Structures are given as C-alpha cells and as structure tokens.
C-alpha positions in Angstrom: -35.7 21.8 -0.8 -37.8 19.4 1.8 -39.4 16.6 0.2 -43.3 16.8 0.4 -45.8 13.9 1.9 -48.6 12.5 0.4 -51.1 14.7 2.2 -49.3 18.0 1.3 -48.8 16.6 -2.5 -52.6 15.8 -2.7 -53.4 19.3 -0.9 -51.3 21.1 -3.5 -53.2 19.4 -6.8 -56.8 20.0 -5.3 -55.5 23.9 -4.5 -54.4 24.1 -8.0 -57.7 22.6 -9.7 -59.7 25.2 -7.1 -57.8 28.0 -8.6 -58.2 26.7 -12.1 -62.1 26.9 -11.3 -62.1 30.5 -10.1 -63.3 32.4 -13.0 -66.3 30.0 -13.3 -67.5 29.8 -9.7 -66.6 33.9 -8.4 -67.7 37.3 -9.1 -65.4 40.0 -10.8 -64.1 41.3 -7.7 -62.8 38.0 -6.6 -61.2 37.0 -9.7 -59.4 40.5 -9.5 -58.2 39.9 -6.3 -57.0 36.4 -6.9 -55.1 37.4 -10.1 -53.6 40.1 -7.5 -52.6 37.3 -5.0 -51.3 35.2 -7.8 -49.0 38.1 -9.1 -47.5 38.5 -5.8 -47.4 34.8 -5.2 -45.1 34.6 -8.3 -43.1 37.8 -6.9 -42.5 36.1 -3.5 -41.4 32.8 -5.2 -38.7 34.8 -7.2 -37.7 36.0 -3.9 -37.7 32.8 -1.9 -35.1 31.7 -4.7 -32.6 34.3 -3.0 -33.9 34.2 0.9 -35.1 30.6 1.4 -32.5 28.7 -1.0 -29.5 30.7 -1.7 -29.3 32.6 1.5 -29.1 36.1 0.1 -31.5 38.3 1.7 -32.3 41.1 -0.6 -34.1 44.2 0.5 -34.4 45.8 -2.9 -36.0 43.2 -5.0 -38.9 45.5 -5.5 -36.7 47.2 -8.3 -37.0 44.6 -10.7 -40.6 44.1 -10.1 -41.2 48.0 -11.1 -38.6 47.6 -13.8 -40.9 44.9 -15.3 -43.7 47.1 -15.2 -42.0 50.0 -16.3 -40.4 48.1 -19.3 -43.8 47.3 -20.7 -45.3 50.8 -20.0 -42.4 52.5 -22.2 -42.5 49.5 -24.8 -46.2 50.2 -25.6 -45.9 54.1 -25.5 -42.5 54.8 -27.0 -42.1 51.9 -29.6 -45.7 50.8 -30.0 -45.1 47.2 -29.2 -48.4 45.4 -28.3 -47.0 41.7 -28.8 -46.7 39.5 -25.8 -43.5 38.1 -27.8 -42.1 41.5 -27.8 -42.8 43.3 -24.8 -42.2 40.2 -22.4 -39.1 39.1 -24.1 -37.6 42.9 -23.7 -38.6 42.9 -20.0 -37.1 39.8 -19.4 -33.8 40.9 -20.7 -33.8 44.5 -19.4 -34.4 43.1 -15.8 -32.0 40.2 -16.2 -29.3 42.9 -17.3 -30.1 45.0 -14.2 -30.0 42.0 -11.9 -26.7 41.0 -13.4 -25.4 44.6 -12.8 -26.9 45.1 -9.1 -25.6 41.3 -8.4 -22.1 41.7 -9.7 -21.4 44.6 -7.3 -23.8 43.3 -4.3 -22.6 39.7 -4.0 -19.1 41.0 -3.0 -20.3 41.6 0.2 -22.5 39.6 2.6 -25.0 39.8 5.8 -26.1 43.2 6.6 -23.8 44.9 4.0 -25.5 42.7 1.2 -29.0 43.7 2.3 -28.1 47.3 2.5 -26.3 47.5 -1.2 -29.3 45.8 -2.7 -31.6 48.3 -0.6 -29.5 51.4 -2.1 -29.9 50.1 -5.6 -33.3 49.8 -5.4 -33.6 53.4 -4.1 -31.6 54.9 -6.8 -33.6 53.3 -9.1 -36.6 54.5 -7.7 -35.6 58.0 -7.6 -34.4 58.0 -11.1 -38.1 56.9 -12.3 -39.8 59.4 -9.5 -37.9 62.4 -10.9 -37.9 61.6 -14.7 -40.7 63.6 -16.0 -40.4 61.7 -19.5 -41.5 58.3 -17.5 -44.4 60.1 -15.6 -42.3 61.2 -12.4 -44.2 60.6 -9.2 -47.4 59.9 -11.0 -46.1 56.9 -13.1 -47.1 55.7 -16.4 -50.4 54.1 -17.7 -50.7 51.4 -20.0 -53.2 52.0 -22.5 -53.0 49.1 -24.6 -52.9 45.8 -23.1 -50.4 43.1 -24.6 -51.6 40.8 -27.3 -50.7 37.1 -28.0 -50.6 36.5 -32.1 -49.3 33.5 -34.1 -48.6 34.2 -37.8 -51.0 37.6 -37.8 -53.6 36.0 -36.2 -54.5 37.1 -32.7 -55.4 34.5 -30.0 -56.1 36.2 -27.1 -56.0 39.9 -25.6 -54.9 40.5 -22.1 -57.6 43.1 -21.7 -60.3 40.4 -20.6 -60.0 39.9 -17.0 -60.7 36.1 -17.7 -57.6 35.6 -19.9 -55.6 37.6 -17.8 -56.3 35.6 -14.7 -55.3 32.0 -16.7 -52.3 33.9 -18.0 -51.2 34.8 -14.6 -52.4 31.3 -13.3 -50.3 29.6 -15.9 -47.2 31.9 -15.0 -47.7 30.7 -11.4 -47.7 27.2 -12.1 -44.7 27.5 -14.8 -42.6 29.4 -12.3 -43.2 26.8 -9.7 -42.4 23.7 -12.0 -39.1 25.7 -13.1 -38.0 26.3 -9.9 -38.4 22.7 -8.6 -36.8 21.5 -11.4 -34.0 23.9 -11.0 -33.6 23.3 -7.4 -33.2 19.3 -8.0 -30.8 19.9 -10.6 -26.8 20.3 -9.8 -26.9 23.9 -9.6 -29.6 23.9 -7.4 -28.0 21.6 -4.8 -25.1 23.7 -5.1 -26.9 26.8 -4.2 -28.9 24.9 -1.3 -25.5 24.0 0.0 -24.2 27.4 -0.2 -27.2 28.6 2.0 -26.3 25.8 4.9 -22.5 26.6 4.5 -21.0 28.6 2.5 -17.5 28.1 3.7 -17.3 24.6 3.3 -19.0 24.9 -0.2 -16.3 27.5 -1.4 -13.8 25.1 0.4 -14.9 21.9 -2.1 -14.0 23.9 -5.2 -17.7 25.6 -6.1 -16.8 29.4 -7.1 -19.9 30.8 -5.0 -19.9 34.1 -6.5 -20.8 32.9 -9.7 -23.6 30.5 -8.1 -25.0 33.7 -6.3 -24.8 35.8 -9.4 -26.9 33.3 -11.9 -28.9 33.0 -8.7 -29.9 36.3 -8.3 -30.0 37.0 -11.9 -32.8 34.4 -12.2 -34.7 35.7 -9.3 -34.5 39.5 -11.0 -36.1 37.7 -14.1 -38.9 36.4 -12.4 -39.5 39.4 -10.2 -39.6 41.4 -13.9 -42.2 38.9 -15.0 -44.3 39.5 -11.8 -44.0 43.0 -12.3 -45.0 43.0 -16.1 -48.1 40.9 -15.2 -49.0 43.3 -12.4 -48.7 46.3 -14.6 -51.0 44.7 -17.0 -53.8 43.9 -14.3 -53.9 47.2 -13.0 -53.0 49.4 -16.1 -50.5 51.8 -14.7 -47.0 51.6 -12.9 -45.7 53.9 -10.2 -42.3 54.4 -8.8 -44.0 53.3 -5.5 -43.7 49.8 -6.8 -39.9 50.0 -6.6 -39.7 51.5 -3.0 -38.0 49.7 -0.2 -41.8 49.5 1.3 -42.7 46.9 -1.7 -39.5 44.7 -0.8 -40.4 44.7 2.9 -44.1 43.6 1.8 -42.8 40.5 -0.1 -40.2 39.8 2.1 -43.2 39.6 4.9 -45.0 37.5 2.7 -42.1 35.0 2.1 -41.5 34.7 6.1 -45.2 34.5 6.7 -45.4 31.7 4.2 -42.2 29.8 5.0 -39.1 30.1 3.1 -37.3 27.3 1.5 -40.5 25.6 0.4 -41.8 26.9 -2.9 -45.3 26.6 -1.9 -44.8 28.8 1.5 -44.7 32.3 -0.7 -48.1 31.0 -2.4 -49.5 30.5 0.9 -48.3 33.7 2.4 -49.5 35.9 -0.7 -53.1 34.4 0.2 -52.9 35.1 3.9 -51.2 38.4 3.6 -53.6 39.8 0.9 -56.6 38.1 2.5 -55.9 39.5 5.8 -55.2 42.9 4.1 -58.4 43.1 2.8 -60.0 41.8 5.9 -58.4 44.2 8.1 -58.4 47.1 6.4 -62.3 47.0 6.6 -62.1 46.8 10.2 -59.9 49.5 11.7 -57.9 52.4 10.0 -55.1 51.1 12.3 -54.8 47.8 10.2 -51.2 47.9 9.6 -50.4 47.6 13.6 -52.4 44.4 13.7 -50.8 43.1 10.6 -47.0 43.6 12.0 -48.3 42.2 15.2 -49.7 38.9 13.4 -46.1 39.0 11.4 -43.9 39.1 14.4 -46.2 36.2 16.2 -45.6 34.0 13.1 -42.0 34.8 13.3 -41.7 34.1 16.9 -44.0 30.9 17.1 -43.9 29.7 13.6 -40.1 30.5 12.5 -40.8 28.1 9.6 -44.0 29.9 8.2 -47.1 28.2 7.7 -45.6 26.0 5.3 -43.0 24.7 7.9 -45.9 24.1 10.4 -47.9 21.9 7.5 -44.6 20.1 6.7 -44.2 19.4 10.4 -47.6 18.0 10.9 -47.3 15.8 7.8 -43.6 14.7 8.3 -42.9 11.6 6.7 -39.2 9.3 7.0 -37.1 10.5 4.2 -36.8 8.4 1.4 -33.3 6.5 0.5 -31.6 7.9 -2.2 -30.7 6.1 -5.1 -28.0 3.3 -4.9 -25.0 3.4 -7.2 -24.8 1.4 -10.3 -21.6 -0.3 -10.8 -19.9 0.9 -7.6 -16.0 2.1 -8.4 -14.3 -0.3 -5.9 -10.7 0.2 -7.3 -8.3 2.1 -5.5 -7.7 5.6 -6.8 -4.4 5.4 -8.9 -1.7 7.8 -8.5 1.1 8.1 -11.0 4.2 7.0 -9.3 5.9 10.1 -11.2 4.1 12.4 -9.0 5.5 10.6 -6.0 8.9 12.1 -6.8 9.9 15.4 -5.3 7.9 18.0 -3.9 4.2 18.3 -4.6 4.0 21.7 -2.4 6.4 24.1 -1.6 6.6 27.5 0.0 9.2 30.0 0.0 9.5 32.7 2.4 5.8 32.7 3.3 4.6 35.2 5.4 1.3 36.4 6.6 1.0 39.6 9.2 -2.0 40.7 11.0 -1.9 44.2 12.0 1.6 44.2 12.6 1.3 40.8 14.3 3.3 38.1 12.3 1.4 35.2 12.4 3.8 32.9 10.1 7.2 34.1 9.5 9.4 33.4 6.6 8.3 29.8 6.4 10.0 27.6 3.5 8.7 24.1 3.5 8.9 21.2 1.2 5.9 18.7 1.2 7.1 15.3 -0.7 4.7 13.7 -2.8 3.4 10.3 -1.4 4.4 11.2 2.1 2.8 12.4 5.8 4.1 15.5 6.7 2.9 16.7 10.2 3.1 20.2 11.3 3.1 20.7 15.0 3.7 23.7 17.7 2.1 24.9 20.8 -1.1 26.9 20.4 -0.7 30.2 18.7 2.4 28.9 16.7 0.6 29.6 13.5 -0.1 26.3 12.3 -3.8 26.9 11.4 -2.6 30.2 9.6 -0.4 28.1 7.6 -3.0 25.6 6.6 -5.2 28.8 5.6 -2.4 30.0 3.4 -2.1 27.0 1.5 -5.8 26.3 0.9 -6.5 29.9 0.1 -8.6 31.0 2.7 -6.0 33.8 3.3 -3.5 35.5 1.0 -0.1 35.8 2.2 1.5 39.2 3.1 4.6 38.0 1.1 6.5 34.8 -0.1 4.8 32.2 -2.3 3.3 28.8 -2.8 3.9 26.3 -5.7 2.0 23.6 -6.1 3.3 20.7 -8.4 5.5 23.4 -9.7 2.9 26.1 -10.4 2.7 29.4 -8.5 -0.5 29.3 -6.5 0.0 32.2 -4.1 -3.2 34.2 -3.7 -5.4 32.0 -5.6 -9.0 31.7 -4.1 -10.1 28.4 -2.3 -12.4 27.1 -4.8 -9.8 27.5 -7.7 -6.9 25.6 -5.2 -9.6 22.7 -4.6 -10.2 22.2 -8.1 -6.4 21.7 -8.7 -6.2 18.6 -6.3 -6.0 20.1 -2.7 -8.5 19.1 -0.2 -8.9 20.4 3.3 -10.6 19.6 6.5 -11.1 22.2 9.3 -10.1 22.2 12.8 -14.0 22.5 14.0 -15.5 20.0 11.6 -17.2 21.6 8.7 -20.3 19.8 7.4 -23.8 20.4 6.0 -25.4 19.2 9.4 -29.1 19.3 8.0 -28.0 16.9 4.9 -27.5 13.2 5.3 -24.0 11.6 5.0 -24.7 10.6 1.2 -25.8 14.3 0.1 -22.8 15.7 1.8 -20.5 13.6 -0.2 -22.6 14.0 -3.2 -21.9 17.8 -3.1 -18.4 17.2 -2.7 -18.1 14.7 -5.6 -20.4 17.1 -7.8 -17.6 19.7 -7.5 -15.3 17.5 -10.0 -17.7 17.9 -12.9 -16.7 19.9 -15.7 -19.7 22.4 -14.9 -22.2 22.2 -12.2 -24.2 25.1 -14.0 -26.5 22.3 -15.1 -30.1 23.6 -14.6 -32.8 20.8 -15.7 -31.0 17.4 -15.3 -31.8 16.4 -11.5 -28.6 15.8 -9.6 -30.0 12.4 -8.2 -29.4 11.0 -12.1 -25.7 11.6 -12.0 -24.7 7.9 -11.5 -20.9 8.7 -11.6 -21.5 11.4 -8.9 -23.1 9.2 -6.6 -20.4 6.3 -7.3 -17.9 8.7 -6.3 -19.8 9.6 -3.0 -20.7 6.1 -2.0 -17.0 5.0 -2.6 -15.6 7.9 -0.2 -18.2 6.8 2.3 -17.5 3.0 2.3 -13.8 4.0 2.4 -14.1 5.7 5.7 -16.8 3.1 7.2 -19.8 5.1 6.9 -21.4 3.3 4.0 -24.0 1.8 6.4 -24.9 5.3 7.8 -25.2 7.1 4.6 -28.9 8.1 4.8 -28.3 9.3 8.5 -28.2 12.8 9.0 -24.8 14.6 9.7 -26.1 16.1 12.8 -26.9 12.8 14.1 -23.4 11.7 14.1 -20.9 10.9 16.7 -18.2 13.6 16.9 -15.9 10.8 15.6 -18.1 9.6 12.7 -18.7 13.6 11.8 -14.7 13.9 11.4 -15.0 10.7 9.2 -17.7 12.2 7.1 -15.6 15.4 6.7 -12.7 13.2 5.2 -15.2 11.3 3.0 -16.1 14.7 1.8 -12.5 15.7 0.9 -12.2 12.3 -0.6 -14.9 12.6 -2.7 -13.2 15.6 -4.7 -10.4 13.1 -5.9 -7.5 15.4 -4.2 -3.9 14.2 -4.8 -2.8 16.6 -1.2 -5.1 16.5 1.9 -4.5 19.5 4.3 -6.1 18.1 7.7 -6.3 20.6 10.7 -6.5 18.4 13.9 -8.4 15.7 12.9 -8.0 14.1 16.2 -9.1 17.1 18.3 -11.5 16.4 20.9 -11.9 12.6 20.4 -11.5 9.5 22.9 -8.7 6.9 22.7 -11.3 4.4 20.4 -12.2 7.1 18.2 -8.6 8.4 17.8 -7.4 4.9 17.0 -10.2 4.7 14.1 -9.2 7.9 12.7 -5.6 7.2 12.8 -6.0 3.7 11.1 -8.4 5.8 8.5 -5.5 8.1 7.8 -3.0 5.5 7.3 -5.0 3.9 4.7 -5.5 7.1 2.8 -1.9 7.8 3.1 -1.3 5.0 1.0 -2.5 6.9 -2.4 -2.4 10.3 -1.1 -0.3 13.1 0.2 -1.1 14.2 3.6 -0.3 17.4 5.3 -1.2 16.9 9.3 -1.6 19.6 11.8 -2.0 17.5 15.3 -1.1 17.9 19.0 -1.6 14.3 19.6 2.3 13.5 19.5 1.9 9.6 20.0 -0.5 9.8 16.7 2.1 11.9 14.9 4.9 9.8 15.8 3.0 6.8 14.2 2.0 8.1 11.0 4.3 10.8 9.9 7.4 10.6 7.7 8.4 14.3 8.1 7.9 16.5 11.1 7.9 20.3 11.3 8.0 22.6 14.3 6.7 26.1 14.5 7.1 28.3 17.3 5.7 32.0 17.4 5.0 31.7 13.4 8.5 30.5 12.7 9.8 27.0 11.5 12.5 25.9 14.2 12.9 22.5 12.8 12.0 20.4 9.8 12.9 16.9 8.7 12.7 13.2 9.4 10.8 12.6 12.6 13.5 10.8 14.7 16.1 13.7 13.8 13.4 16.4 14.8 12.7 14.6 17.8 16.0 14.7 19.1 16.9 18.1 18.1 17.5 20.1 21.4 15.9 23.4 20.3 12.6 21.4 19.7 12.9 19.8 23.0 13.4 22.8 24.7 10.4 24.8 22.8 7.8 21.9 22.5 8.3 18.3 23.2 10.4 18.3 26.4 13.4 16.4 27.3 11.6 13.6 28.8 9.3 12.9 25.5 12.4 13.3 23.4 14.1 10.7 25.4 11.3 8.1 25.0 
C-alpha cells in the first residue's frame, strides 16, 4: 500500500469532515444520492482488497453483494428479525460461508480461469434467485421493516430514518477503510501484497499462498455482503439483478476508475462514477457509450486511476523503515551432528514431460556442510532437478529424502519451511519493494503464523533483525532502503541470496547464481557463497567451471537427464566420460 503524502492525508481528513456534514447542508435527494455513493464505495473497497492488493480479479463479486441484501430480506420476512444485531450477524456469516465455498474452489485456478469461475458461480447464484418463486423470482423481495438498533430492550435508532441511515453508512465506510488500512499493514497484509507482486517467489519463501488467498477472498466477500445489506436497507428491496455480471463489471469499473491498491481510490471512483452516471443520463439516452469512452480513456491515460494521478503529483520520498533494535550479529549455529551424512538424497528420481525424460533415474546424495555442484550442457536437466528438489515440480517416479524424511511431492512452501531455500535462474525479487522489505517478507515466513491481522508488521522487531542481518551479510546493509528494481544485476543476485538467508535454511539450492555477471560481480558473489558455505549446505548449478572448481567439494555431471558422474571434484574432472561429454580434454588437463 503506497504511503500517503501530507497533502493527500489533509485532503482525506477534509473530505471526511465534509461528508459528515452532508445531512446538515443538503436536501433529501442529495443525501440519498451520497448514501448510495457511500454504499458503492464500501462495495468497491471490498473488491479492491482482491484486485488491488491480493491480485485476484473476480468478476462475480456482486454475488456477495446480492446475498447480503437477500439475507436481510429473508430474515425480516420469514424469521421476523428486525434487530441489526441479528440480521447483520447472520448476513455476514452467510456471505462468509458463501465466499469460503466459492473461494475454496476458485483459488485453485489463476488468471482468466479464476475470472471465469467466479463469474460462473455468480451467475449460478443469480439464476437460483431469479427462478425461485419463494424468493420473489425476477421481481425480487421488498423489505417492509427496516432493522432497528436496540440495547437492553431500548431502541436507540431505526434505519427507516434517512439521516440515521446516512450516518450508519458513513460510519461503516470509515470503519471499513480503517479496518483495511490496519489489515494491510499487518503481517497478513504484507503477504497478500507480496503475492500480488510475485506469487512464485512468495510460495518459494514458504508461504501457503492458497490459504492467504482464501482468507482474503472471505474477508472481501463479507465486506461486499455488508455493502449489500446497507444497499437493501436504503432502497427497501433486493433484486436478482444486483447479483448479475453487469453489477460485478460496474463495481470493477469503479475500482479501476478510482485506482487499484490505494484504499481511497475506490471511494473517489464511486463518487466520479455515480455523479457521471447522474449527469450523463440527463444529457442523452446514449450516455452509456460516453461513460464507456471515459473509462477507456482513464485506463489508457491514467493506468493507476485518479488516485494514482494524485499520488504521483504529491509523491514524497519514502521514509526509512525502523532500524533494528539489538541486531543479531552472531553467526548462525549449525549442529555439528547435522553435518554428518547426507542432508538430502534422491533415489531413482525421474521426471517426464509428455514422453521427454528431463531427469532419468537420478540417485544422488548431498552431504551436510558441503558444496555440491551440478554441471552439464544446456538441456541436461539441471534446472528440472532443482525444481524437483524444491517442490516446484512433482517427480514422475523416484523419491526425495531430506534429513531422512520422505518429502517427495511436497509443495514448495512446505519444503521451504523444512529448511530448504532456493534462488532462481532468473533473479526473482519483489521489484517494487525496497531491499529491507524484500528480506522482511522472507524473514516473516518463519513466524509460527503470519495470519496476524492487526499488529503492524513493522513492529515485529525480531523479523526486522533477521532481515537486516541477512542484508548485512550480503553487503547490502547501506542499500536497505533502495528499491530492488534500482539495483545492478550483481546486487539483485545478492538480494535474492539475502532473502533466502533470511528464511534461515539449512540447505540452499542455487540455480546459476553467476549467470550474466562480469568478472568483478562474479568474484563478489563467489566470495559471498564461500562465506555462506561455512554454515550452510549448498547445492549449486553453474556453468562457470573456474568458479565451480574453486568452491565445490562434490561435483555431479548431467547429460541428457542422466547423471554420468558424481564424486570429489578432482576425481570427476579426470573422468574420461565427463571429458568427452562436457569438460573437454584441454580443460581436464589444466
């Protein structure tokens, strides 16, 4: 979530005060209109939690909005409930359960498939209520009795009064904004934001991303149901059209117009969208065409929406993150017993892709406390091997044992939490975050649980200590507040290694850490790896033979998916089959 400059904060405070004064300075029509806008803004903020912060584009979000309204209508008609305590509590539970069901099935997909599944579920719910005569069919249901707020049998207010309703809706909007602001600053919020930037990296760090997606989806569904509840109270009826794909598209346009990932953007978008609707509909019957052109223009000219433009105009230099208290400067201690014997083993490990055997019956042992290099020509199956070991791929056959435990087929997040960290062939970072934030998210993966919704992530001092220690160890301490995107290729590789170290692994899987580097950068990374190897086990894939021979204790050679030699470096270098297949006679002689 972008930090807000002083002019933006002052403007938001003034706008909040102005909204609080609306019933005193406006007529009935405008009070009703702004109430409608505030309901839409709450609805849009719930969708922005998915689209702008979690990276999930739902095209069926209106289903939860409609369920909120129908829950209220059914409870007042069939159960006779008129208490806000009863009707709102049950409505939120219904919407939460519906979101959990839809989300549990939907998050198994991604991209356009996720969009289509959420749309399909929304349409199923739409047609259910549209065809159910007991729920009013296509005509919907009227809400004849508005909810009341009572304490100890004494009624304090009734939502039948439009001014009371306005202030309830206004309070809900402010409370929703504050709740989301607190949520997004929490460890949970940091993880879902990281997922939007780089889902693969987040999973590799050890976060069960499906679980985070589901929780985010449920929260968004309940907030949408809350907005639907208030919308039904305002208009006095609920209709299946409130669940249709057009309503989902409408609120998505509001979010895009206002600006995703900003919290206040959806509120701006709601005001602009509704006021444009009101203005244009009075000018021409073809106002939807003009509205569409305006939205297209905003997408093309203001890709970050109105809020993005305001943030750009008032951009301030980011503040430094809190410095750690009591830096942990001691080197990581590794049990000597853990250095005896293999830490990782593979037995007849095989991976096939549509008949192509990428790794064929690979049986290897990676000894604890040693550097084990795997070399081979392009297409030998080296990266496939590291993807199998890290859980990115499931083997076709064979098994993988880590510290004697069978981990074959375990997902990447589970393997990471066991103590296996990895880097990628192409440097894999959160480019829009600074170095410290990258490492803090990595270190946070080792908390007992990052499902913490209220305490700010910046207050986790021990996590910050681990992040700073990893940066210092990799020589990036002075650059902790530089964006990852601003680093050189060599420093980006150092940052990725720092992120892996922040997870406190026992075993590091490094996929071509020297790739694309000049001589000086290569020397720096090689020296860093030598330091890391003092208290970690390294499995290294690399094409730079000079570097391999300087750092490796054990060498494995792969050709066409098969291991043709493995053992001490000098022994493998002199192997005739290795010379013929890869190293060449001259290199071996040297």
